[in-house]
N, C-alpha and C positions, 0 to 999 in steps of 0.2 A: 538317429543314434550315432554317437561319436565313433569314428573309425578306430579299430583296434591297432595298437602299436606293437612292435616286436616285443617290448618289455611286458605289455599286457599278456601277450601270448605265452611268454616264458613263465609268468606268474600263474597263468591258467594251467600250464604244463606241470608245474610244481604241485598244484592242487590235485590234478588228475593222477599223478604218480602216487601221491600220498593216499588217495582213495583206493587205488589199486593195491597198495601195500596192505592197507587195513583189510581188504577183501581177500588177501592171500594170493592174489594174481601176480604173475611175473611182471616186473616193471620194465624189462627190456623187450622192446618190440623191434623187429627188423627195420632197418633204415628205410627201405622202400615203402613201408607202410606208414612211416612217420612223416614223409616228405609232403610239404604243402606247396601249392603253386601260388599262394597268396603273397604278393610283394610285401605286405605288412608283417608277414611271419618269416621273412627271409633274413637269416643271420648274415651280417656283414663281416667279411674276413680280410685281414691283412696278412700276406705271406712275406716273411722276412728271410732273405737268403734264397736265391732262385737259380743259381747256376746248375747245381747238381741235383741232390735229393729234393730240393725245393720245387722242381718241375712236377714231381708226383703230388706235392701239396696243391699246387695250382690246378692240376688236373682233377684231383679228388673234390675240391671245394667248388670248382667252376661247373662241373658236370651235374651237380646236385640241383634239384629244384628249390630246396629250402636254404641254400647258402649261396653267397655271391662274393667273389673276390673283387674287392673295391680298391685295394692298394697292393702294389708290388714294390718291395723295398730291397735295395741292394746297393752297396757302395761302389759297385762296378756299373757305371751308368750305361755303358753299351749293352751289357747283358740284361740289366734291369729293364731298359726301354724295349729291348727285343722281346723279352718274356711278356711284358705287359701287353704288347701289341698282339701277341699270339693267343692270349687267354680267350677262351670261348665260353663265356658265362651263358647259362641258359636264359638269362634275362636279355641277352644281346648287347649289354653295355660293356665297355672296356674299362679296366681299372686304371687308376692314376699311378704314375711312377714316383717314388720318393727315394732319395738317397739316404736319408737319416731316419732310422726307425722311430726316433722320438717324435717325429711329426705324425706318424701313424698313431702312436700312443695318445697324443693330444686330441685326436679326433674322437669325440664322444659317440659318434654314430657307429664306430667299429666295435663289434661284439667279441670277435675271436682274433687272436694273433697266433699264427702258425710259423714255427721257427725252424729253419734249416740252415743256419749259419755255420761257420767253422766252430769247432768245439769250445774254443776259449770265450766265445760270445754267448753260449747257450744259457748259462745261469743268469747273467745280468739282464739279457733280453727278456727272459721269462719273468724275472722279478719286477723289472720296470713295467712290463705289460700287466702283471697282476695288480701292482700298485695303482695302475691307471684304470683298473676296473674291468680288465679283459679276461676271458677264459683263454687257456693256452694249450696248444699242442706243440711239444718241444721234442726235437729229434734226440736220438741217443748218441753218445752218452749225454745225460741231461746236464752234466757238469764237466769242468776241466780239472777239478780236484774235489776231495771228499767234503770239505766244509761247504762249498757252493751248493751241493745237492741238498744238504740239510736246510740251507737257507731257503731254497725254493719250496720245500715242503712246508716250512714255517710260514712263508708268505701265502701259500695257497690256503692253508687252514685259517690264518688270521683274517684274510679278506673273503673267505668263502668261495673261492674260485675253483673251477674244474680244470685240472691240469693233467693231460694225457702224455705219457712217454711214447716215443716212436719205436717201441719194440713190438712190431706188428705180429710177431709169432704168437703173442698172447691172445690174438683174435682169430687165429687159424684153427679151424675145427680139428684137423688132424693132429696138431700139436696138443690141443686140449684133451683129445681122446688118449693120446700117449701118456700125458701126465696123469690123467685119471687112472690109467692102467697101473702106473707106478704107485700112486697113492693108495690104491686099493689092495696093495700087497701082492699083485699078480706075479711079480718076479722075486718075491720074498723080501728079506731085509736088504735094503740098499745101503751100502757102506761108502760107495764112491760114485760121484757124478763127474764125468770127464767131458769138458768142453773142448772142441777142436776148431781151430782156425787155420786150416791147411790151405793157404791161398797165396798163389805166386805173386811175389812183389820184386820187381827189379830195381836196379840202381836209379836214383833220382838225379844223377849228374853231380858234377864236382861242386864242392863248396866254393863260393866266391862272393863277389859283390855285384848285385843285379838291380835292375829297376823294375818297379811294379808297372803294369800296363798303364798307359796314359789315361785310360777311362776310369781308373780306380782311385777313389779317395783313400789313400793309404792310411791316413790317421784314423779315419772311421773304421776301416777294415781291422786295424790293430786293436782298437777299443781298449779293453782291459790289459792287453799285453804291453810289455816294455817296448819303447821305441827303438828299433834296431834296423840296420840296413838289411834289405832282403838278401838272403844267403843261398837261395836255391834257384836253379834255372827256371823251373816252371812255377808260376805264381799260384795258380789254382790247384787244388786237390793235394799237391805234394806237401802242404802244411801238415798233413796227418802225421808225417814222420819227423817233425821237429817239436821238441817239448814245449816251446812257448805257446803253441797253438793246438797241437794234437796230442793224442795219447797212444800212438802206435796202433798196430792192428788189434791189440788187446782191447782198446777202447773204440775201435772203428768197426770192423766186422765182428770182432770177438764179443762185444757187449751183448749182441743178440743171443749167442750161445751161452754166455755167462749167466744171463737172465733166466734162460730155460733151465740150466743146470741148478741154479739156486731154487727156482720154482719147484723143480722135481724133488729136491731134497727136503722141501718143506721148511726151510729156515728163513727167519724174518729179521736177521741182523747181519752184521759184517764179519762175524766169526771171532775166533779167539787168537789166531795167529796167522801170519802169512810169511812165505819164503818164496822168492823168485830167482831164477837163474836163466842165463841165455847170452845173447850177444847180437850185434849187427855184423853178420858174417857173410863171406863170399864175395864182398866188394867193399870199396871205400867210396863214400859219397857225401852229400850234404845232409843226410839223415842222421838223427840222434837216437831214434827209438830202436828197440830190438826187432830183428826180423826172425829171430829164433828165441822162443821164450817159454818157460814153464813156470806157472804160479800154483802154489799149493796152499789152499785155505783150510784151516782146521776148524771143524765144528764138533769136536768131541768124538762121538762114535761115528760121525760122518766126515767125509772129506770131499772137497771140490778141487779137482786138478784141471788146470787149463793149459792147453798146448797151442802155441803159435808157431807155424812153419811158413816162412815166406820164400823158401827155396823149393825147387821141384821135389815132390814127395808122393809116395803111395798113400792110399786111404787106410784108415783103421776101421776094421769091421764094416766096411762099406761106406764109411762117412769121411768126408774131407772137411767140409764146413758143417759141423753138426754137434750132437751131444750123445754120449753113451752113459746109460745108467746101469751099473753093475750090481746085480742082486744075488742073493743066496740061491735063488731058484731060476735064474735066467738073466736076461738082459734086454734092454730096450735101446734101439739105435734110432735117433732122429737124424735123418740124412738130408733133409730139405727144410724149407721154411714152413711147409704145411703138412709134414708127416714123416712117417718112418715105419718101423716094425718092431715086434717083440719076438724074442727067440728063447728057446729052452737052453739049458746048460750045455747041450751038445751042439748048439748052433743051428738048430732047426727052427725055421720061422713058424710061429704059432698064431700070429695076428698081425694084420697090416693096418696102418692108420693113414688116412688121406682125406683132407677136406680143407677148403679155403675159408676166407672170412674177409671182413671189411673193418679195419681198425679205425678209419676215419668216421665211418657210420656209427661205430660204438661211441666215439668221442661226441659226436653231435647229439646222439641219444642222451648221453649223460649231461650235456649242456642244457638240454631241455628239461630233464628230470631234476636238475640241480642237486644230484646225489653223486659225490665222488666215488661212492662204493659201486656205482654202476659201471665204472671204467674197468676195462680189462687190464690196463696198465697205468694205474694211478701213479702220481709222481713219487710217492714213497717207494714203491717197487722200483721205479726208475732210478731213484737215488741209491738204494741199497745195492743194486746190481752194478751201477756205474762205479760206486765206491770200491767194489771188489777189484775192478780193473785198475783203479787208481792206486789201491794198496799194493797190488802186484808190482806196479811201476815204481812205487816208492822204494820197496824192498830192492828191486833191481838197480835203481839209481844210486843206492847207498852201498852197492857191492864192490867187490874187487876181483881182479883176474885170479883164476884158480885152475889148477890142472885137473884133468878128468879123474885121476887117481885120488886126489885129495877130496874132490866132490863126492866120489864114491864112498870114501871113508865117512863123510858127514851123514850118509844115508845107511850106514851099517845097521842092520836089524830092521830096516824099513823096506820090506819086500816090494811094495807098490812103487815107492819113490825110486828104488834101485832099478826096477823094470822099466819105468818111464825114462830114466836117464840112459839106460842101455839103448832104448829105441832112438832117443835123440842123437846119441853119439853115432849110431849106425846110419841114421839119416844124413848127418853131416859128412860122414865118410863117403857116402854115396854121392855127395855133391862136391867131393874132393876138397873139403875144408880141412886144412891141416891144423888140428887143435893144439899142436905144439907151438905154432907161430901165431895163431889167432885163438887165444885162450877164451874159455867161457868166463862170464862174469857171474860170480855167486853173490846174490844179494844178502842183505842182513835178514836173519830170522827175527821177525818183529812180533811182539806180544801186543794184544789189543784189549781194550775195555769196550765191549760191543754196545753197552748202554750209552756211554759218553762219546763213543766214536773217536777215541784218541788212542795213541800208542802208550804203552806202559812198560815199565821195566828199564833195564840198563841202557837201551837204545832210544828211549823216548825223547830225550833232549835233542838228539840228532834227527829223529824222524818226524816229530810233530810239526816242525815248520813246513814240511812238505804237504800238510793237510790243507794248506791255503797257499796264497801267493801274494806278492807285492802288486798292487793295482795302480795303473796309470790314471791319474785324475783327469777328468771327472768320471771315469769309467770304473767306479768302485763298487764291488759287490758288498751290500750292507752287512753289518754284523747281526748277530741274533737279536740284539736289542733294537735294531733299526729297521728290520724288514717291515 
C-alpha cells in the first residue's frame, strides 16, 4: 500500500470532521488527543520573526509531535541562526535558517507559516503566505492599518486557508467563562466595556541618526515601510513607539484587551464613531506614539472605552492590564490573561474565573479540520479588533493641542467621558505632568460606515487616507481586487 502523505492525512481529517458534524459530535478535540507520532502526518512549519514573541512560536510548534519547525526566518542573521540552532524539534532535526521569508513561501513542503514580525510586516507576510498555499498563525495586531486587515480576511476566504490571530486570551478557559457570564446577562445590561493598558513605558532615548546592527538586512526589515534612516537608539522592540512600524501600546499590549472588550460587548463591526485624546507625556524621546491615551468607540447603546497609561499608575478595580464590563447589576473584571472575577453592584465578589488554554493547539486542530469556524480567533475577529486600535490612533494623529478646560467642555453632558477624563488628569498630576506646558492632544471625532469600513462625514477626506499607507515596492499589500 502506498505510504500516506501529510496531504492525504489532512483530507482524511476533513472527512472525519464532516462525519462528526453530521453525527452532532463536537469537532474540537484537545490537541493532546489529536497529535500523531507519524512523520507522514507531521505538519511542516516556518516561523517568521524570532527575536521576541517568535520564540514562543518556535517552542509551541517544536514541542508538539505532529508539527515540526523546518525553517526559521529573520532579517537579523545573528538572531535567526541562534534561534535555529536552539530549536528542539521532537523529531530531533534542526530547522534551516532563511533571511528572506519569500524563500520559505516558495517551499511547497511547508504547510504552516507562523508570523511574529514587527507590526508593519504582519499583513503582507500573511497574504504572501496564504497566496503561496500556507495556513497562517499571525501575531496581533494582524495589521498596521485598517485596510490591511480586511485584505488578509479576503485572502484567507479566497484561498480557503486557516488563519489564526495571536490573541491567545480567546483560548483561555477563564476568559471564556467570564465572557459567557457577561453574555448570559449575569451582570445585567452592559453599557460600557473598558479596556485597560496600564503598563509602564519609559523613554526610548533621544531622536537622532543611528545604524542598524551589522547582522540586520535593513531593507528586508523595512519591507513595506518607507526607507528612512534609523532614528531610535535601540533597534529591536522600540519600533513599537514609531508610527512607521508600530501602533503604540494601543496596538501592542492593548490589542489583547481591545479584543476581549469587543468580544464581551458582542459587536462584530468597527463601530459608528471614534474619538481619541492623549499625548506622549513626561519625557521627550524618539517615540511618536501616545503613552497616555483614551479612545472612545461608539456602538449605539454600547460603548467601548480604552485607556493607555505608560506612566506609573494605580490599578482600576484591581486591573492594570485588563478589561472591565460595567453592567446594570454588577461588573466583571478580567485582570489577567486567563481570568478574573464577577462582582455585585456593591463590589462584593460573586464568582471567580480562572483556567488556561492552548491557542496554538486550537490552530493546529483547525488546520486539520479545514474549518475556520473551529478557530477561537479567526482572522476576521483579529481584523476587527486590530482596526479599533488603528481607528483610535487615526483620531489621535489628526488632533490638536487642547486645554483640559476645553476638553471638559467637549464632554459636557457625557458623565462617563467626563469621569474618565478626570481620572486621566489626576493620574498625570500624580506624575507631575504640567498640562499647561504639555497639553493633551484632542483627536478628531470621526464618523464611520461600519459596513464599508471607511470614515464618513466632514472629516472623511482628511481621515480616509490613514486607512492605508504608501508601500515601498516590491513590498506592496495588494488591493481588494488583487488578493
